[in-house]
C-alpha positions in Angstrom: -4.7 -13.6 5.9 -1.9 -11.2 5.5 -1.4 -9.8 2.2 1.3 -7.5 0.8 -0.1 -4.2 -1.5 1.6 -5.7 -4.3 0.5 -8.1 -6.7 -0.7 -9.5 -9.8 -3.6 -10.6 -11.5 -4.4 -12.2 -15.6 -7.8 -13.5 -17.1 -9.3 -13.5 -20.2 -12.2 -15.0 -21.8 -12.3 -16.2 -25.4 -15.5 -17.1 -27.5 -16.7 -16.9 -31.0 -18.6 -13.8 -30.8 -15.7 -11.6 -28.3 -12.9 -11.7 -26.4 -12.1 -10.0 -22.8 -8.9 -9.5 -21.3 -8.7 -8.0 -17.7 -5.1 -7.2 -15.8 -4.6 -6.0 -12.4 -1.6 -5.0 -10.6 -0.9 -2.8 -7.7 1.5 -1.0 -5.4 1.5 0.6 -1.8 -0.8 3.6 -1.4 -2.8 4.5 1.7 -6.4 4.0 0.6 -7.8 1.9 -1.9 -7.5 3.6 -5.2 -8.9 1.8 -8.3 -7.3 3.2 -11.6 -9.6 1.6 -14.3 -8.5 2.0 -18.2 -10.9 0.2 -20.0 -13.0 0.7 -23.8 -16.0 3.3 -24.0 -18.3 0.3 -24.7 -18.0 -0.8 -20.7 -18.1 2.6 -19.6 -21.7 1.6 -17.9 -20.0 -0.7 -15.7 -17.3 1.0 -13.9 -19.5 2.0 -11.0 -20.8 -2.0 -10.7 -16.9 -2.5 -11.0 -16.2 -0.6 -8.3 -18.6 -1.8 -6.0 -17.5 -5.6 -6.6 -14.0 -5.7 -6.1 -14.2 -3.8 -2.9 -14.9 -7.6 -1.6 -11.4 -8.4 -3.0 -9.1 -5.2 -2.6 -8.7 -3.2 1.0 -6.0 -1.0 0.3 -3.8 -0.2 -2.6 -3.4 2.0 -5.8 -4.8 -0.6 -8.4 -4.3 -0.3 -12.1 -7.0 -2.4 -14.0 -6.8 -3.0 -17.8 -9.5 -3.7 -20.0 -9.0 -4.9 -23.2 -12.4 -6.2 -25.7 -12.5 -7.4 -29.0 -15.7 -8.1 -30.7 -16.1 -10.6 -33.4 -19.7 -10.5 -34.6 -20.6 -9.1 -37.8 -22.5 -5.8 -36.3 -19.7 -5.1 -34.0 -19.6 -1.6 -35.9 -22.0 0.8 -37.9 -21.7 3.5 -40.4 -23.5 6.7 -39.0 -24.9 9.7 -41.6 -24.4 13.2 -40.5 -26.4 15.3 -42.0 -26.2 17.9 -40.2 -22.3 18.2 -41.3 -23.6 17.3 -45.0 -26.1 20.1 -44.9 -23.3 22.9 -44.0 -20.7 21.4 -46.5 -23.4 21.7 -49.2 -24.7 25.5 -48.0 -20.8 26.9 -48.1 -20.0 25.2 -51.6 -23.5 26.2 -53.1 -22.6 30.1 -51.5 -18.5 29.9 -52.8 -20.1 29.0 -56.2 -22.1 32.4 -56.0 -20.0 34.1 -54.7 -17.1 33.5 -57.4 -19.4 33.3 -60.3 -18.7 29.3 -60.9 -20.8 26.3 -61.5 -21.2 24.4 -58.5 -21.6 20.8 -59.6 -22.3 19.6 -55.7 -23.9 15.6 -55.8 -23.7 13.3 -52.9 -20.8 11.1 -53.7 -18.8 14.5 -53.6 -20.3 15.2 -50.4 -19.3 12.3 -48.7 -16.0 12.3 -48.9 -15.8 15.5 -46.3 -14.7 14.6 -43.3 -17.7 13.6 -40.4 -20.3 13.3 -43.0 -19.7 9.2 -42.5 -18.1 7.8 -39.6 -17.5 4.1 -38.4 -18.7 4.0 -35.1 -18.6 0.6 -32.9 -21.5 -0.6 -31.1 -22.1 0.7 -27.9 -24.8 -0.9 -26.7 -24.6 -3.7 -23.5 -26.3 -6.5 -22.5 -27.1 -9.2 -19.3 -25.4 -11.5 -21.1 -22.0 -9.4 -21.4 -21.7 -8.3 -18.0 -22.5 -12.0 -16.6 -19.6 -12.7 -18.6 -17.2 -9.3 -17.7 -17.6 -10.4 -14.2 -16.6 -14.3 -14.4 -13.2 -12.8 -16.0 -13.2 -9.8 -13.2 -13.9 -12.3 -10.5 -11.2 -14.8 -11.8 -8.5 -11.6 -12.4 -9.5 -11.0 -8.8 -8.6 -14.4 -7.5 -5.7 -14.4 -9.0 -4.8 -10.9 -7.7 -5.4 -12.1 -4.4 -3.5 -15.2 -4.5 -0.6 -13.1 -5.6 -1.3 -10.8 -2.8 -1.5 -13.9 0.0 2.1 -15.1 -0.9 3.6 -12.3 -0.5 1.9 -11.3 2.7 3.5 -14.6 4.2 6.6 -14.1 2.9 6.4 -10.7 4.5 5.3 -12.2 7.9 7.9 -14.4 8.1 10.3 -11.8 7.8 8.5 -9.9 10.2 8.1 -12.3 12.5 12.1 -13.2 12.6 12.7 -9.4 13.0 10.3 -8.9 16.0 11.9 -12.4 17.8 15.0 -10.9 17.6 14.0 -7.5 18.7 12.7 -9.7 22.1 16.1 -10.7 22.5 17.3 -7.3 22.6 14.9 -6.6 25.1 15.8 -9.4 27.5 19.9 -8.3 26.8 18.4 -5.1 28.1 16.3 -5.6 31.1 19.3 -8.4 31.9 22.4 -5.9 32.4 20.6 -3.0 33.7 20.2 -4.2 37.1 24.0 -4.3 37.6 24.4 -0.8 36.1 23.0 0.5 39.3 25.5 -2.0 41.5 28.6 -0.9 39.3 27.2 2.4 40.1 27.2 2.3 43.8 30.8 0.4 43.8 32.6 3.7 42.1 30.3 5.8 44.0 31.6 4.2 47.3 35.4 3.8 46.1 35.6 7.5 44.9 34.1 8.2 48.3 36.7 6.5 50.2 39.6 8.0 48.5 38.4 11.5 48.5 37.7 10.7 52.7 41.3 8.9 53.2 39.9 6.2 55.5 37.7 8.5 57.5 33.9 7.1 57.9 31.2 7.2 55.3 28.0 8.3 55.3 25.8 5.3 53.8 22.8 7.2 53.5 24.0 10.0 51.1 25.2 7.0 49.2 21.9 6.0 48.9 20.4 8.8 48.2 22.8 9.5 45.3 22.1 5.9 43.8 18.6 6.2 43.7 18.6 9.5 42.0 21.0 7.7 39.8 18.7 5.0 39.5 15.9 6.5 38.9 17.6 8.8 35.8 18.8 5.4 33.9 16.1 3.4 34.7 14.4 1.6 31.4 11.9 -1.1 33.1 8.7 1.2 31.5 10.1 1.5 28.1 11.1 -1.9 28.2 7.7 -3.5 29.6 5.9 -1.5 26.7 7.6 -2.5 24.0 7.9 -6.2 24.8 4.1 -5.5 24.6 3.8 -3.6 21.4 6.3 -6.2 19.7 3.8 -9.1 21.2 1.2 -7.2 20.1 2.4 -7.4 16.8 3.0 -10.6 16.4 -0.1 -11.8 17.4 -1.7 -9.1 14.9 0.7 -11.2 12.0 -1.5 -14.1 13.1 -5.0 -12.9 12.8 -4.1 -11.1 9.5 -6.8 -9.8 7.1 -6.2 -5.8 6.9 -4.1 -5.1 9.5 -1.3 -2.6 8.0 -2.3 0.6 9.5 -2.5 -0.6 13.0 0.6 -1.9 13.2 2.2 0.9 11.5 0.9 3.1 14.7 2.5 0.1 16.6 6.0 0.7 15.1 5.9 4.0 15.5 4.8 3.2 19.4 8.1 0.8 19.0 10.5 3.9 18.0 9.1 5.8 20.6 9.8 3.4 23.4 13.7 2.5 21.9 14.6 6.5 21.4 13.7 6.8 25.4 15.8 4.0 26.5 19.1 5.0 24.3 18.3 8.6 25.9 18.5 7.4 28.9 21.2 4.8 28.1 24.5 5.6 30.3 26.1 2.3 29.3 27.8 1.9 26.0 26.4 -2.1 25.9 22.6 -0.5 26.6 23.4 2.5 24.0 24.4 0.0 21.4 21.3 -2.4 21.6 18.9 0.6 21.6 20.6 1.5 18.3 20.5 -1.9 16.8 16.9 -1.9 18.5 15.9 1.4 16.4 17.2 0.1 13.1 15.3 -3.5 13.0 12.5 -1.5 14.1 13.0 0.4 11.1 13.4 -2.2 9.0 10.0 -3.6 10.5 8.4 -0.2 9.5 9.4 -0.4 6.2 8.3 -4.1 5.6 5.0 -2.8 7.6 4.1 0.2 4.6 3.9 -2.9 2.6 0.9 -5.0 4.3 -3.1 -3.8 3.2 
């Protein structure tokens, strides 16, 4: 299946103990770039999470947001920082000695100073939490891929129409090219007759000039290669999967052939058609940038 590099997926799990929500969204990128934002509690999962997502994502800049709410009673705990309390105590006692004032220091007083007591979230994770987390991750990733596939199919349809239109343009150039040589020969003979005023025409010289001209404007090789590139692109689109880079390279080759056709063109019709080809190729390249 052909997949776009833009997509969105959302999944959540809500139980009596906790709530896990995962959202994924992506845009175009040359490589696979995963940007994960989640609570510290899940930091231990990050490496496994990245490896797990490789089976869903080939390319694209993907932002992944994880939110977590713990409904259990032991989700936070109080931490007593004895070293910080000792520092406060020592300095307060020294102040009393320096200024000869009583230092009525007691535990309630010390407890009110910053960082003596802190509330911390329980960071312990277990296999059960990982299994639940992976379940939500799989659901979000599946919906994310489905969105990419839907957009990929739309891209495929649009690209197929454009490529078939380009084949028609190549047909037109191939059909009109032979007549250019015949027209040139007729004009050349007419001009020579006019200059010679009824004298005999050197047919071999005329033939040589026509051959040189025909070789100069011949685009047979270019149209054959261009047709091959277009048909190859259509075939790859049907294959699907991670084909974006390959298609981008082929589009560059198509543009090169169209440039050569335009440079050789000695006819307004062929020039206009070559310009139309370059315009369509550029549109195709822009669309290909969205393919994974």
